C-alpha positions as CSV (number, residue, x, y, z in Angstrom):
1,M,-9.8,38.5,-44.0
2,S,-9.1,40.1,-46.9
3,R,-8.6,44.1,-47.3
4,L,-11.1,43.6,-50.1
5,A,-13.0,41.4,-48.4
6,C,-13.5,44.2,-45.0
7,S,-14.4,47.1,-47.8
8,I,-17.8,45.0,-48.9
9,T,-18.7,43.8,-45.1
10,I,-18.5,47.8,-43.4
11,A,-20.2,49.1,-46.7
12,A,-22.6,46.3,-46.6
13,L,-23.3,46.7,-43.1
14,A,-23.2,51.2,-43.5
15,L,-26.0,50.7,-45.7
16,F,-27.8,47.8,-43.1
17,T,-27.5,50.5,-41.2
18,A,-29.3,53.8,-42.9
19,A,-32.2,51.6,-44.2
20,V,-33.1,51.2,-40.7
21,G,-32.6,54.6,-39.8
22,A,-34.3,55.7,-43.0
23,G,-37.6,52.6,-42.2
24,Q,-38.2,54.7,-39.0
25,T,-41.7,55.5,-38.7
26,T,-42.8,58.5,-36.8
27,S,-44.3,56.2,-33.9
28,A,-41.2,55.2,-33.2
29,K,-40.3,59.5,-32.4
30,K,-41.6,61.3,-29.5
31,S,-45.2,63.1,-30.2
32,Y,-46.9,66.1,-28.7
33,T,-49.9,67.0,-28.6
34,F,-50.7,70.3,-31.0
35,H,-52.7,72.9,-31.1
36,G,-53.8,76.1,-33.0
37,K,-56.3,78.8,-35.1
38,V,-56.3,77.9,-38.3
39,E,-55.1,81.4,-40.2
40,A,-55.0,80.1,-44.1
41,I,-55.2,77.1,-46.4
42,K,-53.1,76.6,-48.5
43,E,-54.9,73.3,-50.4
44,K,-51.9,73.9,-53.3
45,A,-49.4,73.7,-50.7
46,G,-51.0,71.0,-48.7
47,S,-50.4,73.1,-45.5
48,L,-52.8,75.2,-43.0
49,T,-50.5,78.1,-41.8
50,V,-51.6,77.7,-38.1
51,N,-51.4,79.7,-34.8
52,G,-49.6,77.6,-33.0
53,E,-49.3,77.3,-28.8
54,D,-46.7,76.4,-27.4
55,V,-45.5,72.8,-26.8
56,P,-43.3,72.3,-24.8
57,G,-39.9,70.1,-25.9
58,W,-41.1,70.3,-29.2
59,M,-41.8,74.3,-29.9
60,A,-42.6,77.6,-28.9
61,A,-45.6,79.6,-29.9
62,M,-45.5,81.2,-33.2
63,T,-47.6,81.2,-36.7
64,M,-45.9,79.3,-38.8
65,D,-47.3,76.6,-42.4
66,Y,-47.7,73.1,-41.3
67,K,-48.4,70.0,-44.0
68,V,-50.4,68.2,-43.1
69,D,-50.7,64.1,-42.9
70,N,-54.3,64.6,-44.6
71,T,-54.5,66.4,-47.7
72,A,-59.2,65.1,-48.0
73,L,-59.1,67.7,-44.7
74,L,-57.9,70.6,-46.2
75,K,-61.5,70.7,-47.7
76,K,-63.2,70.1,-44.5
77,V,-61.0,73.2,-42.0
78,R,-61.9,76.5,-41.7
79,V,-60.5,79.7,-41.4
80,G,-60.8,80.7,-37.4
81,D,-61.3,76.4,-36.8
82,E,-59.4,75.3,-34.1
83,I,-57.3,72.0,-34.2
84,V,-55.5,69.9,-32.5
85,A,-52.8,67.5,-33.3
86,T,-50.0,65.1,-32.6
87,V,-46.4,66.8,-34.2
88,Y,-43.4,64.5,-33.7
89,D,-39.7,65.0,-32.5
90,G,-37.7,66.7,-36.1
91,D,-41.1,65.9,-37.8
92,M,-43.1,69.7,-39.0
93,M,-46.0,67.8,-40.3
94,L,-48.9,67.8,-38.4
95,H,-50.8,64.3,-38.0
96,K,-54.3,62.7,-37.1
97,I,-55.4,66.5,-37.1
98,K,-58.9,67.0,-35.8
99,V,-61.2,70.4,-34.9
100,T,-61.7,71.2,-31.5
101,P,-64.4,73.5,-30.7
102,A,-63.4,77.1,-29.9
103,K,-62.8,77.9,-26.2
104,G,-65.5,78.9,-24.6
105,T,-68.2,77.4,-26.9
106,T,-70.5,74.0,-27.0
107,P,-69.7,71.7,-28.5
108,K,-72.3,71.1,-31.7
109,G,-74.8,68.1,-29.8
110,N,-73.6,69.2,-26.4
111,G,-75.9,70.5,-24.2
112,D,-79.9,69.4,-25.9
113,A,-80.0,66.5,-23.6
114,K,-82.9,66.6,-21.1
115,P,-81.3,64.7,-17.8
116,T,-83.0,61.5,-17.1
117,K,-85.3,60.7,-14.1
């Protein structure tokens, strides 16, 4: 094979490898469950300041800003809300965020039902 053909082949393989790596989704990365308390909402930045609990294998407990995957949530969440989210290796964004009842409280709608006989 000529030098030029060899160089073109190597360049094409390098580009292909880079494209495959860039196209990987977060589902291919290891996921973790994140729990924390919302300290601030930054709609313009598309982020929340969260006092996060320790997530073994991902991050120690700390308060910091996190980008969110769904900015519409920023209009619904409130300071003081407890949240649960999915986080991924190498990704500092909170995914699939859900507001959870604060510790020690009963979720709305539970406890009102009367037992049936």
